[in-house]
Each structure stands twice: as structure tokens, then as C-alpha cells.
N, C-alpha and C positions, 0 to 999 in steps of 0.2 A: 504494499500500500504506499502511496506517495506521501511524503511530507509536503506541507503547503509550499515550502520554498523550492521544491523540486519541479513545480509546474507553474508556468505563467498562463494565467487565464484572462482572456480578452472577452469581456461579457458585453452582450447587447450592442454588438457592432452593427450599424445600419447596412443592410444589403440593398434595400430599395424601398421607396415609399409608394404603396399601393393606395388606391382611393379609400379602401376599407381601413387599412392601418399600415404601419411601418413594419416591414419584415426585417428580422435580425438574425445574427449568428453568434454563438459563443464558440471561441476557439481555445483549445488547450494545448500548449506547447511545452515539450520537455525543456527543463531549464538546468540541464546537467551535462557533463561531458559524455561523449560517446565512448564505446569500448576502446577505441583507438586513441582516446584522449583529445579528440577534436571537439571544439565547442559546437553546440547545436546550430548556431548560425552558419557554420561552415560546412555542415553535413545535412543536406536535405533528407527529410524523413517521409515515409509513407503517410498518407492522409486517410483517416477513417471518418466518414460522415455518418452521424447518427440521426435517425428520423423517428420522432416520438409517435406514439399511438394515441387513441382516444376516440375511436369509432368515427373519425372525421368530424366530430362534434365538440370535443374538448382536447386539451393538451397544450403544452408549451415547452420551450427550451428549459432545461433544468431536469427534466425527467431522466435523462441519461447522464446526469452529472457524475454519478459514481463510476459508471462505465467509462466516461471520457477521461476522468482523472486516472483511472487504472490503465486506460489505453496509452495515455501520455507516459505513465510509468513503465510501460512495455516498450516505449521508444517510438510510438506513433505520434503524429499530430492528430488531434481529435477535434471535431466540430459538431455542434448541433445546429441545425437550421430550422427556421420557422416557416409556416405556411398558413394560408387562409383556410379557415374551417368552412364546413358546408353552409352554415347560416350566413356567412360573410360573402361567399362567392361560389358559384357552381363549378363543377368539373368542366374543363381541365385545369382550373386555377390552382388546385392543390399540387399537382405534379409539375406544372409550370414553375411554381414557387420553389419547389424542392430542387428542380434542375438549375434554376437561377441561383439558388443558394450554394449549390455544389460549385458552379462556375465561379461565383464570387470569391469563394475561399481559394480555389485553385488559381485564380487571376492574381492573388496576393501571395503566391508561393514564396517569393523572396522575403516578404515581410514575416511570414510565419515559419520559414524554414522547411517548406514542403517540396518533395519530389513530385512534380506534376504528372509524372509517368507512372505513379503507383498510388491509385485512388480506389478506396473501397467504400461501399455503403452498407449500413447495418440498420434495420428497422424492426419495430415491434408492432404487431397488430395492424392497425390502419397504416402505421408507419412502415411496416414490412411490405404492405401492398404498394406504397409509394416508392419505397426503396427498390423493390424488384421491378416496378414499372420503369423507374429511371434506368435500371441496369439493362433491361431487355428491349426497350423500345427505340434504341438508337437515337436519332434526333427528332423523333415524332413530336416531342413536346419542347423542343428548343435547346436541349442539352448539348453543350459543346465538348464537355470533358469526357474522355474515355474512362469507363468503369472497369476496373481490373479484377474486382472480386465483390461478391455480394452475399450478405447474410440476412435471412428473414426468420423472425421468431414469431410464432403464433399468428401467421399472416393469412389474409384473404387474397387469393391469387386468381380466382375464377368467379367473378360476380354474376355470371350467368347461371351458376349452380344453385341448388335449392338447399344446401347444407350449411349456410352461414346464418348469423343471427338476424340479418335483414331480409332473409328470404320472405317474399310475399308482402314486403313493406316498400314504402318509398324510401330510397336511400338518401342520406343527408347530402350526398354529392350532387343531387339533382332536385330541381324545383318540383317536378312531377315524376310519375312513374317512368323510369328510363326505357327507351326503346331497345330492341335487341342490338342494334348497331352501337348504341351508346355503351351498353354493358360489355360488348365485345371490345370496344376501344379502351375501356378502363380496366380490362382484365390482363394482368401480366402474362398469364398462360397463353394468350392468343398471339403473343409476339415470339413464341418459340417456334422456330422453323427448322428445315433440314440443313441449314448452313453451318450448324455447330459453331455459331459465333457468340454464344452467351459467355459471360465471364465465369470463372469457377464460382460455384454457389454452394452455400451451406444453408440448409433449412432445419430449424429446430421447432418441435411442437410438442406440447404437453399431452400425454395420453388421456388425461382427465380434463381437457379443455371443454368447458360447456358453453363457451362463447363462439369460438370458431372451430369447426370440425377438423380434427387432425388430417382428415382425408384431403383437405385443401392443400396441405404441404406435400402429402404423398403423391397426389396427382401431378403437381408441378414438378416434383422430382422425377417421376416417371416420364413426363413429357421431355424434360431436359435431357435425361439419359437416352431416351429413344432417338433424339436428334443428334446424339454423339457429343454432348457437352459434359464437362466435369461437374458432378453434383454429388453432394453428400446429404443424406436425410437421417436425422436422429429423432426417434419418438421417445420423448423423455418420460420415463415411468413415474407414476404418482405425481405428475405436475399439472398445474392448472394454467389458465390463460396468462397469468402475469408471473409465472415462475422465475423468469429471468431477473426479477427485482426482489426475490425472496432471499432471506438470509440462508435458508437451507440449500437452495439450488444454485445460488449465485456463484460460489467458488468453482463448481464444476462447469457451469455454463460459461463463465469468464474464461477459464482455461481452454475449453473447447473452441470458443470463438477466436481467441487470440492465437491459438495454435494454428487454426485454419488460415487466419490472415497472414501469419508469419510465413507459412508455406506457400501462400498464393500470391503474395505481393513481392 
């Protein structure tokens, strides 16, 4: 675990001003020498961008603060980016905001000591939906940064399916009941094709998740594998929807995610 002096935290940096509100990012930078004795500023580090959840209705930067501090302790530069919620703007505002946030951080690679060629996204729940959508959709939503690894935890990846909490309801992402075309466009799984061009992906899902069915992760893993992509799927036993933030599951989840990122970036 990091000491406060080991990490420089840049909070509430303005990414852009939307009509609805200002979007911000928190950036966590290691403030210690590298293994070779070179200061952080002289050794660009991989970037990990965290995307918080909240059913597209709630949530803010800070939810991944513990993860971000530990990511910096592991030698990554970590960032949390904000996005407009469903009551503020309809889809695709959320994914456009996430993509702009990723690009904003990478555009300041020199300031934060980032290697712009090693970028990962990590998301939970609705944030996993947005993180994987950013990773799989190329430049569909304006993203310029290449995503080199992706981690989704307890995510919804196929909004066309009937096994997630919003099945049969109007999604917060839309003013009205979405059309089939809209559901397809906002589902990460529909961007998996036979080109095997997805980044290495890790999917984690609690076996006892009563909010989002574990089969959401299993189906995306199957689709990625069938298309020839690198993918790992862990069904976490006796874990609920928010297990990644629990004291019991956190140490193992942390090690699993950071080990995957070290190997993939």
C-alpha cells in the first residue's frame, strides 16, 4: 500500500466543459524512483484509466481511488475520468465523454509521465460497459488513443439480452425505449468481429451477482475467443456485484488485475 508521499494526485482537473456540467479527471502519478533509479519524470509509465459504475444513473470520480493509489504503487499512472449520466444526456454522450477523457490524459503524457503507447482501461458495472465499449469500438465514438488492454468487472456487454437488471425497462441511457439499432450500437459485444483486433481482455464477474448476470461476461469472453482474441474470464466464487471494492475480495482481485496489466502492457 502506498504512503501518501509516494503518489502525486492531481484531482478535479478540467477535461472539458459540457452544457450539462464540467467533466474532470483525477490522475495519480508515482512519485518515487524506478527500479533503475531513474526519476518518474524521466521514465514514462503505462497508463490505466478507471471508469466508475452506477447503472449510468449515479457515480463519480473517487470510487476507484483505492485502486488508483495501488495502481500508482505498482508503477502505473492511474486516472479516473468522469462522464455525463443518463439524466444529464442520452447515449452516446457517456462513451464520448469517456473517450475524450482518455484522450485528454494521454495528450498530457509529458506532464504526467505517461507512455502513450501503453494504455489500459478498467471499468466496473456500467463503467465496465463503457470501458469495453471504448476498447472494442475503434473510433466509432471519437476515441483517438489506442487501447492496449481492457479489464471489465461485473459488466453489461450485451444490452440486447434479457438477463440484465434493465431488461424490459427503459434504459437510463435513452429518453424512450431504445430501438434494436440503438441497443446494438451501445453493446460492446457487437463490435467483436473476425479480425482478432481486440486488445487483451480480462473479464471478472461474481458468481453471486444478482444485478448483472455472470453470463454477460461469459458470452463476451466466448465471442472474443471465437474471433481469435486474447481473453481471460474468471467467475469469482461467492462474490456479489461489487466484490472488487470489498475488503474480503479486494486483495485477490487487485493482484489478478495488476498481474494481467503487467503482462499485457
